[in-house]
C-alpha distance (Angstrom), angle and dihedral (degrees) to the residues before:
residue distance angle dihedral
M1 . . .
K2 3.79 . .
I3 3.81 124.9 .
H4 3.80 113.7 -143.2
D5 3.79 119.7 -145.6
V6 3.87 96.2 -140.4
F7 3.80 98.2 164.3
G8 3.79 92.4 46.7
K9 3.83 93.0 56.4
I10 3.78 100.0 55.3
G11 3.78 105.7 124.0
E12 3.79 136.5 -173.3
S13 3.77 90.4 -59.1
G14 3.79 91.6 65.1
E15 3.83 92.2 -126.8
Y16 3.78 137.7 87.5
V17 3.82 122.5 -164.1
L18 3.79 117.6 -151.6
G19 3.75 103.2 -162.7
S20 3.73 147.5 128.2
R21 3.81 95.7 -41.4
E22 3.80 89.6 62.9
T23 3.83 101.0 29.8
G24 3.82 102.4 32.0
S25 3.80 88.9 -131.6
H26 3.80 129.0 112.8
A27 3.80 93.0 -169.6
C28 3.79 98.3 87.5
Y29 3.82 144.7 -1.4
L30 3.79 138.3 -168.1
I31 3.79 130.3 -144.8
Y32 3.76 121.8 -160.5
G33 3.78 114.0 -164.4
V34 3.79 141.5 179.5
L35 3.80 125.6 -163.9
K36 3.72 116.8 -161.7
P37 3.84 120.1 -137.7
G38 3.79 108.9 -72.4
E39 3.80 94.7 9.1
K40 3.75 114.5 144.8
G41 3.78 142.1 -177.7
R42 3.81 104.7 44.6
E43 3.87 105.3 155.3
L44 3.79 118.0 -140.2
K45 3.87 109.1 -166.2
P46 3.81 126.4 141.3
G47 3.81 95.7 -156.4
K48 3.77 130.8 -140.9
G49 3.79 112.9 -30.0
H50 3.79 95.7 11.8
E51 3.76 139.3 96.8
E52 3.79 129.5 -160.8
I53 3.76 139.9 -166.9
V54 3.82 114.7 -149.6
L55 3.84 116.4 -156.8
A56 3.82 125.7 -173.7
I57 3.81 104.6 -139.7
A58 3.79 102.4 176.2
G59 3.81 123.1 12.7
D60 3.78 129.0 -4.3
L61 3.83 128.3 -69.7
Q62 3.76 121.8 -145.1
L63 3.83 106.9 -142.1
S64 3.77 132.2 -167.3
G65 3.79 132.2 178.9
H66 3.78 123.0 41.9
Y67 3.85 87.3 11.4
T68 3.78 117.9 25.9
G69 3.76 120.6 -166.9
M70 3.74 143.6 58.1
L71 3.83 117.9 -45.6
K72 3.76 101.1 -154.8
Q73 3.76 125.1 -149.4
G74 3.87 108.3 -76.0
Q75 3.84 93.2 21.8
A76 3.79 126.5 113.5
I77 3.77 139.8 -168.2
H78 3.78 131.1 -159.8
L79 3.82 121.8 -132.0
E80 3.84 128.5 -169.4
G81 3.81 131.0 -159.4
E82 3.79 112.3 -46.2
Q83 3.82 95.7 0.8
T84 3.75 104.1 128.8
C85 3.82 135.2 -164.0
H86 3.73 127.7 -178.1
A87 3.81 114.5 -144.9
E88 3.78 130.6 -154.0
N89 3.78 137.1 171.4
P90 3.74 110.8 -128.3
G91 3.83 92.0 173.2
M92 3.76 136.1 90.2
I93 3.82 97.6 -113.4
N94 3.81 135.4 56.4
V95 3.79 114.8 -82.0
V96 3.80 116.8 -142.1
Y97 3.79 120.5 -159.4
V98 3.79 137.7 170.2
V99 3.75 128.5 -147.9
S100 3.80 119.8 -162.5
G101 3.79 117.8 -169.7
G102 3.74 147.7 166.4
H103 3.81 144.3 156.1
S104 3.77 120.5 -50.2
E105 3.85 113.3 -113.9
S106 3.79 90.2 -115.8
E107 3.82 91.6 51.4
Q108 3.81 101.7 46.1
G109 3.74 113.0 143.0
H110 3.79 95.8 13.8
H111 3.81 92.3 134.0
């Protein structure tokens, strides 16, 4: 069993994707992201054949697009396929979020 240092691998983009390259599995992936105060324009979009759950871990995310409104700390939304939200951090502290995703039932084995 390997432990993955997700937090330690966040780069300049503010996100780290733990996926098939690290796990050897195409069934699921995890994205750990941080938005700095005032940062805008982070796109949240599963893509064709995928679904994602977006969870605000610390702080609140302002979302626009498929869902528009404030995603408060501890709240989550579910996105499918091409459904897109743009996230920004209107607050004064870093916002931490996690996205968990995988293949849609109707698209299993499309790779």
